[in-house]
A tleap script that builds the chain and sets N, CA, C and O, in Angstrom:
source leaprc.protein.ff14SB
mol = sequence {
  NMET ALA SER THR LEU THR THR LEU GLU ASP
  ILE ARG THR TRP THR GLN PRO ARG GLY GLY
  ASN PRO ILE MET ALA ASP MET PRO GLU PRO
  ASN GLY THR ASP GLN HIE LEU LEU GLY LEU
  THR PHE ASP GLN HIE MET LEU ASN ALA ASP
  ALA ASN GLU GLY PRO ASP ARG PRO GLY SER
  HIE PHE GLU LEU VAL ASP TRP GLU SER TRP
  TYR ALA ALA PHE GLN ALA GLN ASP LEU VAL
  LEU VAL VAL ASP ASP ASP LEU GLU GLY ASP
  THR TYR ALA ASP TYR ARG PHE MET SER ARG
  SER GLU ALA GLU LYS CGLY
}
set mol.1.N position { 0.468 -1.296 -0.306 }
set mol.1.CA position { -0.227 -0.160 -0.447 }
set mol.1.C position { 1.266 1.275 0.332 }
set mol.1.O position { 2.177 1.409 1.150 }
set mol.2.N position { 0.350 2.079 -0.924 }
set mol.2.CA position { 1.392 3.354 -0.637 }
set mol.2.C position { 0.825 4.365 0.086 }
set mol.2.O position { -0.388 4.571 0.065 }
set mol.3.N position { 1.538 4.962 0.674 }
set mol.3.CA position { 1.188 6.500 1.459 }
set mol.3.C position { 1.431 7.544 0.384 }
set mol.3.O position { 1.930 7.343 -0.722 }
set mol.4.N position { 0.912 8.916 0.985 }
set mol.4.CA position { 1.149 9.783 0.259 }
set mol.4.C position { 1.912 11.232 1.077 }
set mol.4.O position { 1.255 11.814 1.940 }
set mol.5.N position { 3.221 11.686 0.739 }
set mol.5.CA position { 3.811 12.649 2.405 }
set mol.5.C position { 4.105 13.645 1.749 }
set mol.5.O position { 4.790 13.504 0.736 }
set mol.6.N position { 3.765 14.623 2.062 }
set mol.6.CA position { 4.049 15.914 1.645 }
set mol.6.C position { 4.693 17.177 2.901 }
set mol.6.O position { 5.065 18.264 2.459 }
set mol.7.N position { 4.759 16.939 4.225 }
set mol.7.CA position { 5.346 18.154 5.203 }
set mol.7.C position { 6.886 17.428 4.998 }
set mol.7.O position { 7.270 16.414 4.414 }
set mol.8.N position { 7.490 18.398 5.722 }
set mol.8.CA position { 8.899 18.100 5.451 }
set mol.8.C position { 9.386 16.600 6.729 }
set mol.8.O position { 10.273 15.747 6.687 }
set mol.9.N position { 8.133 16.950 7.870 }
set mol.9.CA position { 8.874 16.098 8.836 }
set mol.9.C position { 7.954 14.712 8.255 }
set mol.9.O position { 8.477 13.660 8.626 }
set mol.10.N position { 7.307 14.613 7.828 }
set mol.10.CA position { 6.458 12.923 7.161 }
set mol.10.C position { 8.422 11.889 6.048 }
set mol.10.O position { 8.999 10.802 6.034 }
set mol.11.N position { 8.517 12.999 5.533 }
set mol.11.CA position { 9.923 13.020 4.499 }
set mol.11.C position { 10.694 12.112 5.463 }
set mol.11.O position { 10.829 10.891 5.534 }
set mol.12.N position { 11.323 13.537 6.452 }
set mol.12.CA position { 12.265 13.391 7.105 }
set mol.12.C position { 11.445 11.454 7.608 }
set mol.12.O position { 11.676 10.534 6.823 }
set mol.13.N position { 11.001 11.308 8.279 }
set mol.13.CA position { 10.707 10.302 9.413 }
set mol.13.C position { 10.324 8.591 8.607 }
set mol.13.O position { 10.177 7.522 9.199 }
set mol.14.N position { 10.226 8.929 6.732 }
set mol.14.CA position { 9.881 7.767 6.363 }
set mol.14.C position { 11.423 7.395 6.117 }
set mol.14.O position { 12.006 6.329 6.318 }
set mol.15.N position { 11.899 8.631 5.613 }
set mol.15.CA position { 13.334 8.386 5.210 }
set mol.15.C position { 14.878 7.920 5.604 }
set mol.15.O position { 15.568 7.091 5.010 }
set mol.16.N position { 15.268 8.815 6.958 }
set mol.16.CA position { 15.839 9.331 7.845 }
set mol.16.C position { 16.014 7.149 8.450 }
set mol.16.O position { 17.031 6.467 8.322 }
set mol.17.N position { 15.108 6.840 8.843 }
set mol.17.CA position { 15.256 5.777 9.580 }
set mol.17.C position { 15.822 4.444 8.199 }
set mol.17.O position { 16.059 3.304 8.597 }
set mol.18.N position { 15.908 4.631 7.331 }
set mol.18.CA position { 15.909 4.087 5.883 }
set mol.18.C position { 17.496 4.698 5.549 }
set mol.18.O position { 18.106 4.497 4.498 }
set mol.19.N position { 18.000 5.506 6.743 }
set mol.19.CA position { 19.691 6.429 6.094 }
set mol.19.C position { 19.323 6.883 4.856 }
set mol.19.O position { 20.155 6.671 3.974 }
set mol.20.N position { 18.422 7.388 4.568 }
set mol.20.CA position { 18.495 8.121 2.921 }
set mol.20.C position { 18.442 9.634 3.671 }
set mol.20.O position { 17.946 9.896 4.767 }
set mol.21.N position { 19.179 10.632 2.631 }
set mol.21.CA position { 19.446 11.989 3.149 }
set mol.21.C position { 19.302 13.034 1.609 }
set mol.21.O position { 19.947 12.416 0.762 }
set mol.22.N position { 18.858 14.024 1.114 }
set mol.22.CA position { 18.544 14.243 0.767 }
set mol.22.C position { 19.013 14.825 -0.512 }
set mol.22.O position { 19.854 15.541 0.031 }
set mol.23.N position { 19.150 15.095 -1.743 }
set mol.23.CA position { 20.425 14.860 -2.761 }
set mol.23.C position { 19.554 16.340 -3.867 }
set mol.23.O position { 18.447 16.818 -3.622 }
set mol.24.N position { 20.162 16.610 -4.629 }
set mol.24.CA position { 19.537 17.867 -5.821 }
set mol.24.C position { 21.024 17.932 -6.921 }
set mol.24.O position { 22.248 17.839 -7.016 }
set mol.25.N position { 19.470 18.217 -7.719 }
set mol.25.CA position { 20.889 18.793 -8.684 }
set mol.25.C position { 20.541 19.902 -10.073 }
set mol.25.O position { 20.092 19.538 -11.160 }
set mol.26.N position { 20.770 20.824 -9.811 }
set mol.26.CA position { 20.550 22.027 -10.662 }
set mol.26.C position { 20.963 21.946 -12.372 }
set mol.26.O position { 21.967 21.898 -13.083 }
set mol.27.N position { 19.469 21.967 -12.491 }
set mol.27.CA position { 19.797 22.113 -13.938 }
set mol.27.C position { 19.345 23.226 -15.065 }
set mol.27.O position { 18.230 23.740 -15.157 }
set mol.28.N position { 20.371 23.442 -15.811 }
set mol.28.CA position { 20.054 25.027 -15.604 }
set mol.28.C position { 19.416 24.866 -18.447 }
set mol.28.O position { 19.788 24.612 -19.593 }
set mol.29.N position { 18.069 25.413 -17.287 }
set mol.29.CA position { 16.979 26.080 -18.879 }
set mol.29.C position { 17.175 26.916 -19.535 }
set mol.29.O position { 17.514 27.980 -19.017 }
set mol.30.N position { 17.043 26.810 -21.057 }
set mol.30.CA position { 17.384 27.689 -21.410 }
set mol.30.C position { 16.986 29.351 -21.467 }
set mol.30.O position { 17.711 30.161 -22.044 }
set mol.31.N position { 15.871 29.679 -20.860 }
set mol.31.CA position { 15.663 30.734 -20.225 }
set mol.31.C position { 16.079 31.968 -19.250 }
set mol.31.O position { 15.670 33.095 -18.970 }
set mol.32.N position { 17.793 30.529 -18.684 }
set mol.32.CA position { 18.668 31.068 -17.386 }
set mol.32.C position { 17.896 31.064 -15.772 }
set mol.32.O position { 18.338 31.317 -14.651 }
set mol.33.N position { 16.713 30.699 -16.215 }
set mol.33.CA position { 17.145 29.504 -14.528 }
set mol.33.C position { 17.068 28.400 -14.129 }
set mol.33.O position { 16.454 27.716 -14.948 }
set mol.34.N position { 17.362 27.872 -13.314 }
set mol.34.CA position { 17.549 26.668 -12.835 }
set mol.34.C position { 16.059 25.677 -12.255 }
set mol.34.O position { 15.116 25.925 -11.504 }
set mol.35.N position { 16.468 24.537 -13.037 }
set mol.35.CA position { 15.351 23.517 -12.799 }
set mol.35.C position { 16.004 22.851 -11.236 }
set mol.35.O position { 17.206 23.109 -11.163 }
set mol.36.N position { 15.700 22.394 -10.515 }
set mol.36.CA position { 16.784 21.473 -9.653 }
set mol.36.C position { 15.850 19.878 -9.493 }
set mol.36.O position { 14.909 19.356 -8.896 }
set mol.37.N position { 16.602 19.701 -10.209 }
set mol.37.CA position { 16.138 17.893 -10.458 }
set mol.37.C position { 16.063 17.245 -8.016 }
set mol.37.O position { 16.937 17.572 -7.213 }
set mol.38.N position { 15.597 16.932 -7.887 }
set mol.38.CA position { 15.449 16.321 -6.580 }
set mol.38.C position { 15.452 14.710 -6.356 }
set mol.38.O position { 15.055 14.070 -7.330 }
set mol.39.N position { 15.856 13.937 -5.173 }
set mol.39.CA position { 16.485 12.762 -5.413 }
set mol.39.C position { 15.913 12.862 -3.766 }
set mol.39.O position { 15.269 13.736 -3.186 }
set mol.40.N position { 16.772 10.817 -3.071 }
set mol.40.CA position { 16.650 10.932 -2.255 }
set mol.40.C position { 17.737 9.366 -2.064 }
set mol.40.O position { 17.677 8.156 -2.283 }
set mol.41.N position { 18.313 10.000 -1.727 }
set mol.41.CA position { 19.638 8.901 -1.646 }
set mol.41.C position { 19.966 7.754 -0.241 }
set mol.41.O position { 20.044 8.007 0.961 }
set mol.42.N position { 20.078 6.713 -0.831 }
set mol.42.CA position { 20.198 5.734 0.438 }
set mol.42.C position { 21.475 4.292 0.458 }
set mol.42.O position { 21.787 3.249 1.032 }
set mol.43.N position { 21.950 5.544 -1.012 }
set mol.43.CA position { 23.671 5.132 -0.620 }
set mol.43.C position { 25.054 5.745 0.234 }
set mol.43.O position { 25.691 6.747 -0.092 }
set mol.44.N position { 25.268 5.040 1.166 }
set mol.44.CA position { 26.778 5.374 2.068 }
set mol.44.C position { 27.072 5.805 1.129 }
set mol.44.O position { 26.346 6.791 1.005 }
set mol.45.N position { 28.152 5.688 -0.295 }
set mol.45.CA position { 28.462 6.375 -0.845 }
set mol.45.C position { 28.437 8.397 -1.170 }
set mol.45.O position { 29.332 9.242 -1.202 }
set mol.46.N position { 27.324 8.438 -1.304 }
set mol.46.CA position { 26.958 9.622 -1.509 }
set mol.46.C position { 27.355 10.620 0.363 }
set mol.46.O position { 27.155 11.781 0.719 }
set mol.47.N position { 27.838 9.646 0.931 }
set mol.47.CA position { 28.167 11.003 2.672 }
set mol.47.C position { 29.581 10.749 2.807 }
set mol.47.O position { 30.132 11.025 3.873 }
set mol.48.N position { 30.596 9.974 1.306 }
set mol.48.CA position { 31.618 9.771 1.799 }
set mol.48.C position { 32.692 11.438 0.999 }
set mol.48.O position { 33.310 11.645 -0.044 }
set mol.49.N position { 32.409 12.129 2.087 }
set mol.49.CA position { 32.904 13.806 2.043 }
set mol.49.C position { 33.890 12.918 1.010 }
set mol.49.O position { 33.463 12.066 0.231 }
set mol.50.N position { 35.532 13.362 1.196 }
set mol.50.CA position { 36.034 13.309 0.612 }
set mol.50.C position { 36.039 12.614 -0.810 }
set mol.50.O position { 36.583 12.669 -1.912 }
set mol.51.N position { 35.533 12.249 -0.424 }
set mol.51.CA position { 35.000 11.259 -2.479 }
set mol.51.C position { 36.465 10.415 -2.544 }
set mol.51.O position { 36.911 10.622 -3.673 }
set mol.52.N position { 37.390 9.549 -1.789 }
set mol.52.CA position { 38.009 8.653 -1.842 }
set mol.52.C position { 37.876 7.711 -2.300 }
set mol.52.O position { 38.840 6.979 -2.523 }
set mol.53.N position { 36.185 7.260 -2.720 }
set mol.53.CA position { 35.668 6.053 -3.199 }
set mol.53.C position { 36.174 5.814 -4.376 }
set mol.53.O position { 36.271 4.654 -4.776 }
set mol.54.N position { 36.560 6.826 -5.092 }
set mol.54.CA position { 36.513 6.600 -6.384 }
set mol.54.C position { 35.961 5.828 -7.124 }
set mol.54.O position { 34.994 5.472 -6.450 }
set mol.55.N position { 35.902 5.254 -8.174 }
set mol.55.CA position { 35.298 5.025 -8.949 }
set mol.55.C position { 33.442 4.230 -8.522 }
set mol.55.O position { 32.563 3.766 -9.249 }
set mol.56.N position { 33.559 4.427 -6.972 }
set mol.56.CA position { 32.105 3.623 -6.665 }
set mol.56.C position { 30.963 4.971 -6.138 }
set mol.56.O position { 29.859 4.860 -5.605 }
set mol.57.N position { 31.557 5.940 -6.440 }
set mol.57.CA position { 30.675 7.450 -6.028 }
set mol.57.C position { 30.094 7.293 -7.170 }
set mol.57.O position { 30.680 6.740 -8.101 }
set mol.58.N position { 28.690 7.817 -7.287 }
set mol.58.CA position { 27.540 8.073 -8.302 }
set mol.58.C position { 28.268 9.398 -9.447 }
set mol.58.O position { 28.306 10.619 -9.295 }
set mol.59.N position { 28.698 8.662 -10.401 }
set mol.59.CA position { 28.501 9.975 -11.886 }
set mol.59.C position { 27.876 11.264 -11.918 }
set mol.59.O position { 28.495 12.180 -12.461 }
set mol.60.N position { 26.669 11.493 -11.386 }
set mol.60.CA position { 25.377 11.977 -12.068 }
set mol.60.C position { 26.485 13.407 -11.174 }
set mol.60.O position { 27.657 13.668 -10.904 }
set mol.61.N position { 25.015 13.986 -11.020 }
set mol.61.CA position { 25.927 15.875 -10.499 }
set mol.61.C position { 24.717 16.190 -9.476 }
set mol.61.O position { 24.096 17.235 -9.282 }
set mol.62.N position { 24.615 15.018 -8.942 }
set mol.62.CA position { 22.959 15.364 -7.130 }
set mol.62.C position { 24.282 15.217 -6.248 }
set mol.62.O position { 25.090 14.301 -6.092 }
set mol.63.N position { 24.127 16.842 -5.607 }
set mol.63.CA position { 24.986 16.490 -4.471 }
set mol.63.C position { 24.221 16.531 -3.508 }
set mol.63.O position { 23.032 16.358 -3.776 }
set mol.64.N position { 24.477 16.692 -2.527 }
set mol.64.CA position { 24.287 16.294 -1.181 }
set mol.64.C position { 23.325 17.762 -0.497 }
set mol.64.O position { 23.871 18.866 -0.480 }
set mol.65.N position { 22.287 17.628 -0.118 }
set mol.65.CA position { 21.728 18.663 0.534 }
set mol.65.C position { 21.306 19.455 1.733 }
set mol.65.O position { 21.168 18.530 2.534 }
set mol.66.N position { 21.062 20.348 2.279 }
set mol.66.CA position { 20.264 20.537 3.485 }
set mol.66.C position { 18.358 20.389 3.162 }
set mol.66.O position { 17.628 20.882 2.302 }
set mol.67.N position { 18.062 19.279 4.569 }
set mol.67.CA position { 16.802 19.117 4.157 }
set mol.67.C position { 15.404 20.284 4.080 }
set mol.67.O position { 14.251 20.121 3.682 }
set mol.68.N position { 16.281 21.771 4.789 }
set mol.68.CA position { 15.364 22.622 3.581 }
set mol.68.C position { 15.660 23.305 2.802 }
set mol.68.O position { 14.944 24.213 2.381 }
set mol.69.N position { 16.881 23.023 2.378 }
set mol.69.CA position { 16.597 23.769 1.114 }
set mol.69.C position { 15.884 22.832 -0.675 }
set mol.69.O position { 15.289 23.218 -1.681 }
set mol.70.N position { 16.536 21.249 -0.056 }
set mol.70.CA position { 15.571 19.911 -0.968 }
set mol.70.C position { 14.131 20.366 -0.615 }
set mol.70.O position { 13.337 20.713 -1.489 }
set mol.71.N position { 13.819 20.348 0.758 }
set mol.71.CA position { 12.200 20.472 0.286 }
set mol.71.C position { 11.911 22.596 0.488 }
set mol.71.O position { 11.004 23.009 1.211 }
set mol.72.N position { 12.605 23.321 -0.080 }
set mol.72.CA position { 12.189 24.595 -0.282 }
set mol.72.C position { 11.588 24.003 -1.324 }
set mol.72.O position { 10.360 23.965 -1.391 }
set mol.73.N position { 12.862 23.145 -2.837 }
set mol.73.CA position { 12.650 23.243 -3.874 }
set mol.73.C position { 11.438 22.417 -4.297 }
set mol.73.O position { 10.374 22.720 -4.837 }
set mol.74.N position { 11.836 21.545 -3.970 }
set mol.74.CA position { 9.846 20.377 -3.311 }
set mol.74.C position { 9.076 20.858 -3.429 }
set mol.74.O position { 8.393 20.303 -4.290 }
set mol.75.N position { 8.357 22.223 -2.833 }
set mol.75.CA position { 7.082 23.036 -2.694 }
set mol.75.C position { 7.866 24.082 -4.294 }
set mol.75.O position { 7.039 24.884 -4.728 }
set mol.76.N position { 8.224 24.086 -4.496 }
set mol.76.CA position { 8.323 25.319 -5.420 }
set mol.76.C position { 7.811 24.486 -6.726 }
set mol.76.O position { 7.047 25.101 -7.470 }
set mol.77.N position { 8.159 23.127 -7.084 }
set mol.77.CA position { 7.961 22.539 -7.911 }
set mol.77.C position { 6.595 21.866 -7.772 }
set mol.77.O position { 6.383 21.177 -8.770 }
set mol.78.N position { 5.247 21.804 -6.584 }
set mol.78.CA position { 4.527 21.461 -6.304 }
set mol.78.C position { 3.917 19.758 -6.281 }
set mol.78.O position { 2.923 19.099 -6.584 }
set mol.79.N position { 5.690 19.577 -5.522 }
set mol.79.CA position { 5.471 17.788 -5.483 }
set mol.79.C position { 4.854 16.956 -3.986 }
set mol.79.O position { 4.588 17.386 -2.864 }
set mol.80.N position { 4.797 15.759 -4.525 }
set mol.80.CA position { 4.741 15.144 -3.619 }
set mol.80.C position { 5.408 14.091 -3.892 }
set mol.80.O position { 5.825 13.666 -4.969 }
set mol.81.N position { 5.534 13.433 -2.167 }
set mol.81.CA position { 6.607 12.534 -2.142 }
set mol.81.C position { 5.492 10.668 -2.199 }
set mol.81.O position { 4.423 10.743 -1.592 }
set mol.82.N position { 5.727 9.614 -2.700 }
set mol.82.CA position { 4.669 9.163 -2.934 }
set mol.82.C position { 5.731 7.323 -2.542 }
set mol.82.O position { 6.507 6.849 -3.371 }
set mol.83.N position { 5.431 6.632 -1.100 }
set mol.83.CA position { 6.086 6.050 -0.908 }
set mol.83.C position { 5.518 4.612 -0.460 }
set mol.83.O position { 4.351 4.611 -0.071 }
set mol.84.N position { 6.042 3.689 -0.469 }
set mol.84.CA position { 5.651 2.304 -0.336 }
set mol.84.C position { 6.096 2.137 0.993 }
set mol.84.O position { 7.254 2.357 1.349 }
set mol.85.N position { 4.634 1.515 2.172 }
set mol.85.CA position { 4.662 0.369 3.115 }
set mol.85.C position { 5.792 0.019 3.430 }
set mol.85.O position { 6.586 -0.157 2.505 }
set mol.86.N position { 6.251 -0.199 4.825 }
set mol.86.CA position { 6.851 -0.823 4.955 }
set mol.86.C position { 6.435 -2.855 4.638 }
set mol.86.O position { 5.261 -3.168 4.835 }
set mol.87.N position { 7.059 -3.577 4.354 }
set mol.87.CA position { 6.905 -5.112 4.485 }
set mol.87.C position { 6.785 -5.842 5.159 }
set mol.87.O position { 7.337 -6.844 4.704 }
set mol.88.N position { 6.255 -6.088 6.327 }
set mol.88.CA position { 6.930 -7.289 7.439 }
set mol.88.C position { 7.894 -6.406 7.951 }
set mol.88.O position { 8.977 -6.938 8.195 }
set mol.89.N position { 7.768 -4.757 8.266 }
set mol.89.CA position { 8.561 -4.496 8.945 }
set mol.89.C position { 9.906 -4.219 8.347 }
set mol.89.O position { 10.870 -4.113 9.105 }
set mol.90.N position { 10.008 -4.131 7.456 }
set mol.90.CA position { 11.434 -4.738 6.257 }
set mol.90.C position { 11.512 -2.610 6.393 }
set mol.90.O position { 10.366 -2.204 6.588 }
set mol.91.N position { 12.208 -1.816 6.346 }
set mol.91.CA position { 12.960 -0.770 5.814 }
set mol.91.C position { 13.108 -0.142 4.167 }
set mol.91.O position { 13.720 0.845 3.758 }
set mol.92.N position { 12.464 -0.930 3.604 }
set mol.92.CA position { 12.492 -1.107 2.113 }
set mol.92.C position { 12.917 -0.286 1.877 }
set mol.92.O position { 13.326 -0.050 3.013 }
set mol.93.N position { 13.421 0.910 1.052 }
set mol.93.CA position { 13.440 2.907 0.137 }
set mol.93.C position { 12.543 2.681 -1.064 }
set mol.93.O position { 13.089 2.600 -2.164 }
set mol.94.N position { 11.106 2.561 -0.964 }
set mol.94.CA position { 10.935 2.346 -2.812 }
set mol.94.C position { 10.664 4.250 -2.707 }
set mol.94.O position { 10.767 4.846 -1.634 }
set mol.95.N position { 10.382 4.818 -3.782 }
set mol.95.CA position { 10.054 5.895 -3.710 }
set mol.95.C position { 9.469 6.592 -4.924 }
set mol.95.O position { 9.675 5.633 -5.668 }
set mol.96.N position { 8.984 7.360 -5.613 }
set mol.96.CA position { 8.204 8.028 -6.855 }
set mol.96.C position { 7.715 9.065 -6.084 }
set mol.96.O position { 6.976 8.918 -5.110 }
set mol.97.N position { 8.359 10.704 -6.765 }
set mol.97.CA position { 7.745 11.954 -6.764 }
set mol.97.C position { 6.738 11.642 -7.865 }
set mol.97.O position { 6.571 10.671 -8.603 }
set mol.98.N position { 6.129 12.808 -7.710 }
set mol.98.CA position { 4.283 13.136 -8.393 }
set mol.98.C position { 4.099 13.957 -8.399 }
set mol.98.O position { 5.253 14.372 -8.290 }
set mol.99.N position { 3.214 15.257 -8.462 }
set mol.99.CA position { 2.868 16.384 -8.858 }
set mol.99.C position { 1.566 15.942 -7.425 }
set mol.99.O position { 0.760 15.070 -7.101 }
set mol.100.N position { 1.963 16.877 -7.109 }
set mol.100.CA position { 0.151 17.239 -6.442 }
set mol.100.C position { -1.162 17.412 -7.099 }
set mol.100.O position { -2.094 17.202 -6.322 }
set mol.101.N position { -1.507 17.731 -8.288 }
set mol.101.CA position { -2.296 17.745 -8.649 }
set mol.101.C position { -2.721 16.271 -9.136 }
set mol.101.O position { -3.739 15.723 -8.716 }
set mol.102.N position { -1.812 15.663 -10.095 }
set mol.102.CA position { -1.980 14.007 -10.435 }
set mol.102.C position { -2.414 13.034 -9.089 }
set mol.102.O position { -3.163 12.056 -9.085 }
set mol.103.N position { -1.615 13.705 -7.867 }
set mol.103.CA position { -2.051 13.114 -6.934 }
set mol.103.C position { -2.734 12.712 -6.762 }
set mol.103.O position { -2.877 11.502 -6.591 }
set mol.104.N position { -3.957 14.038 -6.701 }
set mol.104.CA position { -4.880 14.404 -5.718 }
set mol.104.C position { -6.472 13.389 -6.888 }
set mol.104.O position { -7.518 12.823 -6.571 }
set mol.105.N position { -5.721 13.685 -8.288 }
set mol.105.CA position { -6.928 12.865 -8.603 }
set mol.105.C position { -6.650 11.576 -8.807 }
set mol.105.O position { -7.438 10.831 -9.388 }
set mol.106.N position { -5.241 11.108 -8.244 }
set mol.106.CA position { -6.053 9.903 -7.553 }
set mol.106.C position { -5.862 8.665 -8.263 }
set mol.106.O position { -6.413 7.637 -7.870 }
savepdb mol mol.pdb
quit
């Protein structure tokens, strides 16, 4: 069963027990503004501040960010986070972003 999360507190409460952290990539738009791509990482290598893990570090442009910056971009894009409920107490991290209007249509 899926749950829809909209508040920073609910998102953190779901993410942090799974070892997750917020990540974001800035993608320049042709009109000169930045589009923020959001994600959550459950990969310990993203937490490696010195990047001494070499090829294990993801090859994307995503960077770890603080929760407040991440949530500001999340709200600006009018998103919700849809997560799958735990299966038998597991802390499986399955999620997807969805526009708020799409989620309300259900």
